[in-house]
N, CA, C and O atoms as CSV, one atom per row, in Angstrom:
chain,resi,resn,atom,element,x,y,z
A,1,MET,N,N,0.818,-1.173,0.015
A,1,MET,CA,C,0.028,-0.059,0.087
A,1,MET,C,C,0.934,1.212,-0.026
A,1,MET,O,O,1.950,1.327,0.659
A,2,THR,N,N,0.526,2.147,-0.909
A,2,THR,CA,C,1.497,3.353,-0.906
A,2,THR,C,C,0.665,4.376,-0.362
A,2,THR,O,O,-0.564,4.301,-0.341
A,3,LEU,N,N,1.447,5.497,0.155
A,3,LEU,CA,C,0.849,6.650,0.717
A,3,LEU,C,C,0.458,7.783,-0.300
A,3,LEU,O,O,1.147,7.971,-1.302
A,4,PRO,N,N,-0.563,8.467,-0.051
A,4,PRO,CA,C,-1.026,9.558,-0.877
A,4,PRO,C,C,0.208,10.625,-1.021
A,4,PRO,O,O,1.096,10.615,-0.168
A,5,VAL,N,N,0.240,11.387,-1.925
A,5,VAL,CA,C,1.263,12.491,-1.922
A,5,VAL,C,C,1.388,13.449,-0.683
A,5,VAL,O,O,2.475,13.795,-0.221
A,6,ALA,N,N,0.182,13.837,-0.198
A,6,ALA,CA,C,0.242,14.612,1.121
A,6,ALA,C,C,0.818,13.955,2.147
A,6,ALA,O,O,1.638,14.539,2.855
A,7,ALA,N,N,0.459,12.599,2.378
A,7,ALA,CA,C,0.949,11.871,3.521
A,7,ALA,C,C,2.511,11.721,3.321
A,7,ALA,O,O,3.221,11.951,4.300
A,8,ARG,N,N,3.035,11.393,2.255
A,8,ARG,CA,C,4.417,11.435,2.023
A,8,ARG,C,C,5.061,12.633,2.280
A,8,ARG,O,O,6.173,12.528,2.799
A,9,SER,N,N,4.605,13.847,2.027
A,9,SER,CA,C,5.065,15.022,2.307
A,9,SER,C,C,5.266,15.340,3.995
A,9,SER,O,O,6.217,15.909,4.531
A,10,ILE,N,N,4.179,14.837,4.557
A,10,ILE,CA,C,4.219,15.006,6.065
A,10,ILE,C,C,5.256,14.036,6.628
A,10,ILE,O,O,5.987,14.405,7.547
A,11,VAL,N,N,5.341,12.896,6.148
A,11,VAL,CA,C,6.320,11.935,6.756
A,11,VAL,C,C,7.837,12.357,6.377
A,11,VAL,O,O,8.760,12.164,7.169
A,12,SER,N,N,8.019,12.936,5.127
A,12,SER,CA,C,9.292,13.465,4.862
A,12,SER,C,C,9.665,14.622,5.710
A,12,SER,O,O,10.782,14.720,6.218
A,13,ARG,N,N,8.667,15.548,5.868
A,13,ARG,CA,C,9.018,16.721,6.867
A,13,ARG,C,C,9.238,16.294,8.231
A,13,ARG,O,O,10.041,16.930,8.913
A,14,GLY,N,N,8.559,15.188,8.772
A,14,GLY,CA,C,8.850,14.688,9.914
A,14,GLY,C,C,10.229,14.129,10.289
A,14,GLY,O,O,10.805,14.286,11.366
A,15,LEU,N,N,10.675,13.428,9.178
A,15,LEU,CA,C,12.008,12.884,9.030
A,15,LEU,C,C,13.111,13.894,9.061
A,15,LEU,O,O,14.170,13.726,9.666
A,16,ALA,N,N,12.787,14.966,8.359
A,16,ALA,CA,C,13.770,16.051,8.236
A,16,ALA,C,C,13.863,16.879,9.648
A,16,ALA,O,O,14.921,17.318,10.097
A,17,THR,N,N,12.694,17.008,10.218
A,17,THR,CA,C,12.759,17.631,11.535
A,17,THR,C,C,13.519,16.768,12.596
A,17,THR,O,O,14.279,17.264,13.428
A,18,SER,N,N,13.283,15.610,12.505
A,18,SER,CA,C,13.994,14.509,13.452
A,18,SER,C,C,15.606,14.660,13.174
A,18,SER,O,O,16.406,14.743,14.106
A,19,ALA,N,N,15.959,14.683,11.928
A,19,ALA,CA,C,17.344,14.765,11.680
A,19,ALA,C,C,18.001,16.075,12.043
A,19,ALA,O,O,19.191,16.110,12.352
A,20,VAL,N,N,17.248,17.140,12.009
A,20,VAL,CA,C,17.822,18.434,12.500
A,20,VAL,C,C,17.704,18.445,14.001
A,20,VAL,O,O,18.493,19.165,14.613
A,21,ALA,N,N,16.901,17.803,14.608
A,21,ALA,CA,C,16.830,17.829,16.211
A,21,ALA,C,C,18.110,16.828,16.676
A,21,ALA,O,O,18.830,17.070,17.645
A,22,LEU,N,N,18.241,15.711,15.829
A,22,LEU,CA,C,19.242,14.948,16.358
A,22,LEU,C,C,20.678,15.556,16.209
A,22,LEU,O,O,21.565,15.397,17.048
A,23,ALA,N,N,20.801,16.223,15.125
A,23,ALA,CA,C,22.162,17.092,14.872
A,23,ALA,C,C,22.297,18.210,15.899
A,23,ALA,O,O,23.409,18.567,16.288
A,24,GLY,N,N,21.255,18.722,16.305
A,24,GLY,CA,C,21.288,19.851,17.327
A,24,GLY,C,C,21.672,19.007,18.675
A,24,GLY,O,O,22.566,19.452,19.394
A,25,LEU,N,N,21.104,17.977,18.970
A,25,LEU,CA,C,21.344,17.320,20.237
A,25,LEU,C,C,22.837,16.978,20.329
A,25,LEU,O,O,23.483,17.170,21.359
A,26,ALA,N,N,23.418,16.402,19.072
A,26,ALA,CA,C,24.830,16.021,19.071
A,26,ALA,C,C,25.610,17.119,19.176
A,26,ALA,O,O,26.570,17.013,19.939
A,27,ALA,N,N,25.418,18.376,18.487
A,27,ALA,CA,C,26.079,19.635,18.794
A,27,ALA,C,C,26.076,20.066,20.205
A,27,ALA,O,O,27.117,20.517,20.683
A,28,VAL,N,N,25.041,19.974,20.891
A,28,VAL,CA,C,24.909,20.402,22.425
A,28,VAL,C,C,25.818,19.458,23.179
A,28,VAL,O,O,26.513,19.896,24.096
A,29,TYR,N,N,25.847,18.172,22.833
A,29,TYR,CA,C,26.753,17.136,23.622
A,29,TYR,C,C,28.260,17.513,23.469
A,29,TYR,O,O,29.053,17.471,24.409
A,30,VAL,N,N,28.574,17.879,22.211
A,30,VAL,CA,C,29.973,18.204,22.065
A,30,VAL,C,C,30.411,19.609,22.730
A,30,VAL,O,O,31.515,19.847,23.221
A,31,LEU,N,N,29.410,20.411,22.648
A,31,LEU,CA,C,29.779,21.708,23.415
A,31,LEU,C,C,29.846,21.464,24.755
A,31,LEU,O,O,30.784,21.946,25.390
A,32,ALA,N,N,28.848,20.664,25.409
A,32,ALA,CA,C,28.861,20.468,26.849
A,32,ALA,C,C,30.204,19.609,27.301
A,32,ALA,O,O,30.807,19.860,28.344
A,33,LEU,N,N,30.525,18.744,26.536
A,33,LEU,CA,C,31.693,17.962,26.899
A,33,LEU,C,C,32.995,18.573,26.506
A,33,LEU,O,O,33.967,18.399,27.241
A,34,GLY,N,N,33.105,19.296,25.373
A,34,GLY,CA,C,34.269,19.631,24.988
A,34,GLY,C,C,34.718,21.127,25.455
A,34,GLY,O,O,35.910,21.402,25.589
A,35,PHE,N,N,33.789,21.974,25.668
A,35,PHE,CA,C,34.144,23.335,25.903
A,35,PHE,C,C,33.816,23.825,27.402
A,35,PHE,O,O,33.860,25.010,27.734
A,36,THR,N,N,33.507,22.842,28.203
A,36,THR,CA,C,33.223,23.277,29.604
A,36,THR,C,C,34.514,22.972,30.405
A,36,THR,O,O,35.134,21.944,30.136
A,37,PRO,N,N,34.929,23.769,31.326
A,37,PRO,CA,C,36.069,23.616,32.041
A,37,PRO,C,C,35.998,22.429,32.923
A,37,PRO,O,O,34.903,22.041,33.330
A,38,VAL,N,N,37.215,21.767,33.278
A,38,VAL,CA,C,37.136,20.699,34.248
A,38,VAL,C,C,37.069,21.127,35.713
A,38,VAL,O,O,37.931,21.861,36.196
A,39,GLU,N,N,36.073,20.677,36.386
A,39,GLU,CA,C,35.931,20.925,37.841
A,39,GLU,C,C,37.187,20.626,38.704
A,39,GLU,O,O,37.796,19.567,38.547
A,40,ALA,N,N,37.547,21.484,39.547
A,40,ALA,CA,C,38.588,21.241,40.541
A,40,ALA,C,C,38.719,20.050,41.212
A,40,ALA,O,O,39.763,19.401,41.138
A,41,ARG,N,N,37.661,19.650,41.934
A,41,ARG,CA,C,37.507,18.593,42.892
A,41,ARG,C,C,37.212,17.282,42.115
A,41,ARG,O,O,37.925,16.288,42.255
A,42,GLN,N,N,36.164,17.316,41.312
A,42,GLN,CA,C,35.652,15.986,40.740
A,42,GLN,C,C,36.166,15.750,39.331
A,42,GLN,O,O,35.969,14.675,38.765
A,43,GLY,N,N,36.758,16.651,38.820
A,43,GLY,CA,C,37.525,16.319,37.463
A,43,GLY,C,C,36.437,16.161,36.417
A,43,GLY,O,O,35.429,16.864,36.339
A,44,LEU,N,N,36.766,15.151,35.622
A,44,LEU,CA,C,35.931,15.052,34.307
A,44,LEU,C,C,34.683,14.306,34.811
A,44,LEU,O,O,33.723,14.303,34.040
A,45,ALA,N,N,34.567,13.741,35.864
A,45,ALA,CA,C,33.218,13.021,36.232
A,45,ALA,C,C,32.189,14.134,36.374
A,45,ALA,O,O,31.007,13.807,36.264
A,46,GLN,N,N,32.457,15.262,36.578
A,46,GLN,CA,C,31.434,16.435,36.690
A,46,GLN,C,C,30.725,16.599,35.446
A,46,GLN,O,O,29.513,16.813,35.431
A,47,LYS,N,N,31.428,16.509,34.397
A,47,LYS,CA,C,30.778,16.743,33.111
A,47,LYS,C,C,29.675,15.807,32.684
A,47,LYS,O,O,28.894,16.146,31.795
A,48,ILE,N,N,29.585,14.606,33.308
A,48,ILE,CA,C,28.413,13.701,32.976
A,48,ILE,C,C,26.994,14.264,33.526
A,48,ILE,O,O,25.915,13.831,33.122
A,49,PHE,N,N,27.129,15.264,34.479
A,49,PHE,CA,C,25.885,15.925,34.842
A,49,PHE,C,C,25.430,16.912,33.864
A,49,PHE,O,O,24.246,17.246,33.898
A,50,TYR,N,N,26.234,17.429,32.981
A,50,TYR,CA,C,25.728,18.295,31.986
A,50,TYR,C,C,25.003,17.614,30.918
A,50,TYR,O,O,24.423,18.322,30.095
A,51,LEU,N,N,24.948,16.295,30.804
A,51,LEU,CA,C,24.229,15.550,29.898
A,51,LEU,C,C,23.122,14.785,30.591
A,51,LEU,O,O,22.050,14.669,29.997
A,52,HIS,N,N,23.301,14.182,31.952
A,52,HIS,CA,C,22.306,13.329,32.368
A,52,HIS,C,C,21.227,14.042,33.082
A,52,HIS,O,O,20.096,13.556,33.092
A,53,VAL,N,N,21.480,15.129,33.667
A,53,VAL,CA,C,20.392,15.900,34.371
A,53,VAL,C,C,19.192,16.364,33.367
A,53,VAL,O,O,17.995,16.121,33.522
A,54,PRO,N,N,19.735,17.014,32.413
A,54,PRO,CA,C,18.652,17.559,31.326
A,54,PRO,C,C,17.983,16.342,30.833
A,54,PRO,O,O,16.762,16.418,30.698
A,55,ALA,N,N,18.610,15.158,30.521
A,55,ALA,CA,C,17.941,14.001,29.885
A,55,ALA,C,C,16.969,13.396,30.944
A,55,ALA,O,O,15.916,12.874,30.578
A,56,ALA,N,N,17.293,13.462,32.142
A,56,ALA,CA,C,16.461,12.893,33.181
A,56,ALA,C,C,15.167,13.807,33.293
A,56,ALA,O,O,14.059,13.285,33.422
A,57,TRP,N,N,15.325,15.103,33.242
A,57,TRP,CA,C,14.239,15.978,33.362
A,57,TRP,C,C,13.396,15.944,32.062
A,57,TRP,O,O,12.181,16.102,32.184
A,58,SER,N,N,13.911,15.759,30.860
A,58,SER,CA,C,13.234,15.586,29.661
A,58,SER,C,C,12.300,14.244,29.638
A,58,SER,O,O,11.115,14.224,29.308
A,59,ALA,N,N,13.071,13.148,30.051
A,59,ALA,CA,C,12.360,11.886,30.450
A,59,ALA,C,C,11.189,11.979,31.258
A,59,ALA,O,O,10.133,11.480,30.870
A,60,LEU,N,N,11.299,12.661,32.502
A,60,LEU,CA,C,10.298,12.847,33.373
A,60,LEU,C,C,9.219,13.632,32.689
A,60,LEU,O,O,8.056,13.238,32.782
A,61,LEU,N,N,9.503,14.666,32.039
A,61,LEU,CA,C,8.383,15.417,31.457
A,61,LEU,C,C,7.708,14.674,30.327
A,61,LEU,O,O,6.500,14.890,30.228
A,62,ALA,N,N,8.241,13.853,29.468
A,62,ALA,CA,C,7.719,12.952,28.541
A,62,ALA,C,C,6.875,11.866,29.134
A,62,ALA,O,O,5.765,11.586,28.681
A,63,PHE,N,N,7.389,11.298,30.092
A,63,PHE,CA,C,6.527,10.367,30.869
A,63,PHE,C,C,5.303,10.917,31.384
A,63,PHE,O,O,4.220,10.350,31.241
A,64,SER,N,N,5.462,12.041,31.996
A,64,SER,CA,C,4.308,12.717,32.669
A,64,SER,C,C,3.122,13.050,31.627
A,64,SER,O,O,1.927,13.017,31.919
A,65,LEU,N,N,3.591,13.339,30.508
A,65,LEU,CA,C,2.687,13.982,29.524
A,65,LEU,C,C,1.963,12.804,28.775
A,65,LEU,O,O,0.787,12.933,28.435
A,66,VAL,N,N,2.662,11.670,28.523
A,66,VAL,CA,C,2.033,10.572,27.915
A,66,VAL,C,C,1.319,9.641,28.878
A,66,VAL,O,O,0.733,8.645,28.453
């Protein structure tokens, strides 16, 4: 079964939006890990908080909404 032209347009737009979002997320990860200074006491282990805390809040929000 093939999709109508309008449905294909919506699907391709959704894939493009997902690709842009994934590229943006990758860029934020690179910036968070690469350009933040190393904390004096905890060292590199501190940088994991720059990724996991926002991911945990996003997961909580998504779980709450669904």
